[in-house]
C-alpha positions as CSV (number, residue, x, y, z in Angstrom):
1,M,2.7,-21.4,-7.0
2,P,-0.6,-19.8,-5.7
3,W,0.9,-16.3,-6.3
4,L,1.0,-17.1,-10.0
5,A,-2.7,-17.9,-10.0
6,F,-3.4,-14.7,-8.1
7,F,-1.6,-12.6,-10.7
8,F,-3.3,-14.4,-13.5
9,L,-6.7,-13.8,-12.0
10,E,-5.9,-10.1,-11.3
11,S,-4.7,-9.6,-14.9
12,L,-7.8,-11.4,-16.2
13,R,-10.0,-9.2,-14.2
14,F,-8.3,-6.1,-15.6
15,V,-8.7,-7.4,-19.2
16,V,-12.4,-8.1,-18.7
17,R,-12.9,-4.6,-17.1
18,F,-11.0,-3.0,-19.9
19,D,-12.9,-4.8,-22.6
20,T,-16.2,-3.9,-20.9
21,L,-15.2,-0.2,-20.8
22,S,-14.1,-0.3,-24.4
23,S,-17.4,-1.8,-25.6
24,L,-19.3,0.8,-23.6
25,A,-17.3,3.6,-25.2
26,E,-17.9,2.3,-28.7
27,A,-21.6,2.2,-28.0
28,G,-21.5,5.7,-26.7
29,E,-22.6,4.7,-23.2
30,A,-21.1,5.9,-19.9
31,P,-19.7,3.2,-17.6
32,E,-21.7,2.6,-14.4
33,K,-20.1,4.1,-11.3
34,R,-19.8,1.9,-8.3
35,P,-21.2,3.4,-5.1
36,R,-18.5,3.9,-2.3
37,R,-19.0,2.1,1.0
38,A,-20.0,4.4,3.7
39,S,-17.5,4.6,6.6
40,P,-18.8,5.0,10.2
41,S,-16.1,7.5,11.0
42,S,-13.4,9.5,9.2
43,S,-10.2,7.6,9.6
44,A,-6.6,8.9,9.1
45,L,-6.3,6.9,5.9
46,E,-9.3,8.5,4.3
47,Q,-7.6,11.9,4.6
48,V,-4.5,10.8,2.7
49,E,-4.4,12.6,-0.6
50,V,-0.8,13.6,-1.0
51,G,1.8,12.0,-3.2
52,V,4.9,12.9,-1.2
53,A,4.8,13.9,2.5
54,W,6.6,13.2,5.8
55,L,6.1,10.2,8.1
56,L,5.7,11.4,11.7
57,R,5.5,9.8,15.1
58,E,4.5,12.2,17.9
59,S,5.6,15.2,15.8
60,E,9.0,13.5,15.2
61,V,9.9,13.2,11.5
62,L,10.9,9.6,10.7
63,A,11.3,9.7,7.0
64,S,10.1,11.2,3.7
65,L,6.9,9.3,2.6
66,E,5.5,8.6,-0.7
67,V,1.8,7.4,-0.9
68,A,1.0,4.9,-3.7
69,Q,-2.3,6.2,-4.9
70,T,-3.0,3.9,-7.8
71,R,-3.4,0.1,-8.0
72,L,-0.3,-0.2,-10.1
73,G,1.7,1.9,-7.6
74,R,0.6,-0.4,-4.8
75,L,1.4,-3.5,-6.9
76,R,4.9,-2.3,-7.6
77,G,5.6,-1.1,-4.1
78,L,9.2,-0.2,-3.2
79,A,10.6,-2.3,-6.0
80,A,9.7,0.6,-8.4
81,T,11.4,3.3,-6.4
82,D,15.0,2.2,-6.5
83,G,15.6,3.3,-2.9
84,R,14.8,7.0,-3.6
85,V,12.0,7.1,-1.0
86,G,12.3,6.9,2.8
87,A,9.1,5.0,3.1
88,L,6.1,4.0,0.9
89,L,2.5,3.9,2.2
90,L,0.2,1.5,0.5
91,P,-3.3,2.5,1.5
92,A,-6.1,-0.1,1.1
93,S,-3.6,-3.0,1.3
94,R,-3.5,-5.8,3.8
95,S,-0.4,-7.5,2.7
96,A,2.9,-6.9,0.8
97,H,5.2,-8.8,-1.5
98,T,8.8,-8.6,-2.6
99,L,8.6,-10.3,-6.0
100,L,10.5,-7.6,-7.9
101,A,12.6,-6.4,-5.0
102,R,16.4,-6.7,-5.1
103,A,16.9,-6.4,-1.4
104,P,15.0,-7.2,1.8
105,I,12.5,-4.6,3.1
106,D,10.8,-3.8,6.4
107,V,7.0,-4.0,6.4
108,A,4.6,-2.5,8.9
109,Y,0.9,-3.3,8.9
110,L,-1.3,-0.3,9.9
111,D,-4.9,0.0,10.9
112,A,-7.3,2.8,9.7
113,E,-5.9,5.2,12.3
114,L,-2.3,4.5,11.3
115,V,-1.5,2.6,14.4
116,V,1.2,-0.1,13.8
117,L,-0.3,-3.6,14.2
118,A,2.8,-5.6,13.4
119,T,6.2,-5.3,11.7
120,S,8.3,-7.8,9.8
121,R,11.3,-8.0,7.5
122,M,10.7,-9.6,4.1
123,A,13.4,-11.2,2.0
124,P,13.3,-10.8,-1.8
125,N,10.8,-12.9,-3.8
126,R,8.3,-13.5,-0.9
127,I,4.6,-12.9,-0.5
128,G,3.4,-11.8,2.9
129,I,0.3,-13.2,4.6
130,P,-2.5,-10.7,4.7
131,R,-3.2,-9.2,8.2
132,R,-6.8,-9.4,9.3
133,H,-7.3,-5.8,10.7
134,A,-4.7,-4.0,8.5
135,S,-6.0,-1.1,6.4
136,A,-2.6,-0.1,5.0
137,V,1.0,-1.3,4.6
138,L,4.1,0.8,5.2
139,E,7.3,-0.3,3.4
140,A,10.8,0.9,4.0
141,E,14.4,-0.3,3.3
142,A,15.6,-3.1,5.6
143,G,16.8,-1.8,9.0
144,A,14.8,1.4,8.8
145,F,12.3,0.3,11.5
146,D,15.2,-0.4,13.9
147,R,16.7,3.1,13.3
148,W,13.2,4.6,13.9
149,T,12.5,2.3,16.8
150,L,9.1,1.6,15.2
151,R,7.1,-0.9,17.3
152,P,3.6,-2.3,17.3
153,G,1.3,0.2,19.0
154,D,3.0,3.3,17.7
155,R,0.6,5.9,16.2
156,L,1.9,7.4,13.0
157,E,0.9,10.6,11.3
158,I,1.3,12.0,7.8
159,G,2.6,15.6,7.5
160,E,2.9,17.8,4.5
């Protein structure tokens, strides 16, 4: 049950952060902003700012794409969409889970340039192993990657 410990620690971290922000607000102080890490080059993931777009491979439209822009959106993943989305991009994620999912999903691990590193199919109520060089995760309904012939090494694009 290591996943239970992970969720406990994540919720504890949220509560501590919320309490700190609340006490700062009561004292009339502004919270300290964290500096962002500098990136050596502009990657494809850094340019993603849209909520809904198209998933492309060599100008071929594969599916509609929703980008999970919040931590809660990334935590929920495809389980919160009820199959209304063709694919879901989870930026700043190295792994995926299917804890609330009702059906299996296809998962692709992407690097910062949106190149597919690996793909897998995850059954419901599973936690995936984080991939070392992954910068984002792409989730889709089971069988979608076979229909799209998505393979490791494919370079994906996001179109509006």
